[in-house]
N, C-alpha and C positions, 0 to 999 in steps of 0.2 A: 517347345516346338520352333521351328525358324518360319520366316515370313518370307515366302518366294515370291519372284516376278509376277504379278500378275498375269496369269494365261488368258483370261478372258478379254474381251472387248466388246463395248457396245456399239449399237447402232450407228448412235449420233457421231462418234470418234471415227467408225470404220465409213462413213460418209466423209467426212473432214480428211481423210487420209487418202481416199481414192481421188480427191478433187485436189491433191498438193502435188508438190513437183518429184514427190517420190511415193508413189503408190506401192500399196503391197502386193506381193503374188496373193490372188485370191482362187480359193477351191471351193469349188460345190461338191459336197460327200451325200448328197442325198440317197438313202439305200434303208431298207426297212425288209426284216425278214419274214419273206413270201408278199411283201407289198409288191405296188406296182416298180418298175424300173426306172432307177434313178435318170437316167438318161431319158426317158418321156417325160419326167416331172421338170428337169433343165431345159427341156426344149419348150414347155409351157412358159417359162418365164424363170429368171435368175437375176441376182443382185449384177448391173453392169458391171463389166469386167473380168466377171466369175468364169473359169475354166473347169469343166466336169471331168472328176475324176471316177473310174469305175472302184467302187471296193472290192466285188467279188474279183475282179480281174486284172487290177492295179495295185491294190491295197492287201492282195492275199494271193498266197500261190492255190494251186487247184486241190480241194479236197483228197485226204486221205488217210495214211494212217497217221499223219501229225494233226488230225482233227478235219474240221469245216474250213476252219480259216486260218491256215498257215502262214506264218510270215512269209511275204514277198520275198522273191530272190532279188537279191538287192541290185541286180542290172535293171531288171523290170520296174521296180522303183523307182530308179534313176531316171530312168526313160520316159516314165509317168509325168514325173516332176517337170524334168527339161522343159515336155512336151507345153506345161504349164506354165512355164516363164519361172519357175524356183531358181533363185539365185543365192548361194553363200553369205551375200551381202545385202540382201532383201530381205522385211519381213513378211513372213507368209500368214495369213487370215484363211480359217477353214470352217466353213458351216455346213448345216444340212436342214430340214424342215423346221425342229422347233426345240427338241429337246437335248441336242448334242450328243446322242448316243453313238451316231456313226462318225461325225466330224470327230470324235473324242478317237477314234482310229486313228485317221490321220492325223492329229497333235501328238500323239502317242509315237507314231512312226517316225515323223518327221523328228520329233527329238530322237528317237533309237536311234535315228540315221547321222543324228551330229548336227542338226540343227537348232539354234540355240534362240531364234526369234518367232516362237509360233505363237500364235492367238486362235482362240476359237470364238465367234461370234455368238453371245450369249442370248439365248431365244432365238439363234439362227432366224431362217429367212422370214419366220413369222413376225418377228421383233422388227423386222426390216420393215418390213410393208405395216406394220401396225404403227412407226413411227413417220410413217407418210412418204417414205423414199418410193422411188420408182425401180419398176422391174426393166428387165431388157429381155429381146428373143433374139438378139445378135450374138452369136459365138465369136469369141476376140480370138486374134491372132496374134500371140504374143510373140516377143523376140524369145528364141529357145534360151533356156537357163541354163546355168554353167554347174548347180550343185552337184555335188559329189556322194554318194551314199557311202557313210562308212559307219558298220552295225555296230551296234554295242553299247552306247552311251547313257540307255536305260535298261537297267538289270531283267532279266528272264528267268526262269526257273522250267524244269521239265516234269513228267509225272513224277518220277523219285521224287523230286525236290519238294513239289506241293505235297506229297503225302508226308514227308518227313518233317516238312514247316507244320503241319496240323500237329505235330508230337510235339515240337520243340519248346523248349522254355522260353519265356520273354516273345515268344512268335505268335502273330493273328493270321490265321486264312481267311481270307474274306470272300464268300459265294455271290457273286452280283447279280444273280439272276431271279426271276419273279419269287417269290415264296412258294408258291404251289408247287415250282418246279423243284425247288430244295427241299420240300418234303416230299417228295415223290409223289405227288397226288396225281400229277400230270408230265406227260414229257413226250413232246409234239415232234420233235426232228432226231434226236440222239438214242441212241441205241439201249440204254436203259435208265430206269428214273433214279433220283436219290441225288445224294451229294457225297462229297469226299469226306471220309469221316475224319471227323475233327474240325470241320470247318465253320464258320459261322455264317448264317445268313446275313446279308445285307443288300436288298435290291437296290439298284442303281435308279429306280422311282423314288426313293425317296431322299437323292441327292437334289431336287429340283421341284420348283412349284408347280402352282396349277398352269402356267404361262410355258412351262421348258425349261424358266431359269434357273440358274445353280442357285442354291439356297448361300445365305451370307456366311463367310467362313467362321465366324463364331458357333453358328448354327451347325455348320458342318461338323467343326471340331466337337461338337456336345453328342453330337449323333455318333462319330466314332468312339469318343468314350465310354459312351453306353453299350459299346460292341465290343467292348474289351481293352482298345488301344490307350498304350499311354506314351509317355514322350519315348520310353527306353524299346519300345513294343518295334520289332520287324514284322513288317507286314508283307503278306502276298497275295495276288487278287486273282480269283479266275471268274469265267462265266462260261454260256454255252461253248462260244467258239474263240474266243480272245476279244471279241469286238465290243461288247458293253463293259467289259473288264477296264478297258481303258478309260471309258468314263470314271470309274470307281477310283482309278489312276489318277484323274485329272480332279475330282472332288477331294482326293485327300492332298493331293499339292494345295488345293485352294485352303485347306487346314493345316496347312504348313507341315503335311507330312509324306514322306517320301514311299512306295512300295515297289514291290517285284511283280512281274505279270507273269502269269502261264500260259503263254498263247494257248497251247492245244488244248488247254480247258477241258469241260466237261465232253466234248465231243470226242476226244481224244482218249481220255480217262474212262469212259464209258463203254469205248469199242474194245477196251481191255479185259477179256473177262477173267483174267487173273486178280485185277484188282480189287478192292471190295467196296460197296454203296453202301451208303447208310439214308434210312427213311426216316421221315417224322420231323419234329421241328427241334429236334435237341442235336446240338454237333453229332454226336454218337448213339 
């Protein structure tokens, strides 16, 4: 395993950076499936200097044949990032409420778009307030950014690729959804229950502790080894719609592992009646 640059930042370090001569662009990515709109939560209080970015409208295209959260059009993503003051030569920090489940989507997209200085606030807004730092009700007016989106810096696969991945030697396909959805016991949002045949259950909830902070890299590496990942394993990840799969990709990177993301995920796969679905605790 190779040791990556740390993609996480702690609240104390973020506070120091925000007070420095070169503060990072700060993006609030609060979102939850079926939860209150993130913009409303942002308006109630956010890290000073943070700019709200809408996951549904700016970090994804409209739902359709490609799933519930297809990758955004490059122009839409670029416009949103520039409005938030994202520059090519400036670090970006992203955060959500606590668990980084939605912030990881922004981290992955920025990396996919070619930005190589992106970090996630570990523990999110909860960690910020627990450390005694203040909140703001003021929406900043940053200078427009200059970042140009160049897609493709992070690898992706499609449905055919994900299906083949599960059958390939020295390959592991990880399903980041909750175990009950993987097993097909419930399916609250997508057309069919179950999982891609051959995929291994790896819920993102097991990447973090009770406070929403990521487990130490050594613990994450142990977790993924138990799921069949070795140093020479090629890894692909998916979830319901490509959001929490990015959290899995982030956890893997913390463990020194790179992965390929299936953006359409189960929402795309399950909508195609020609694709098989497996149920139960076993991959097949």
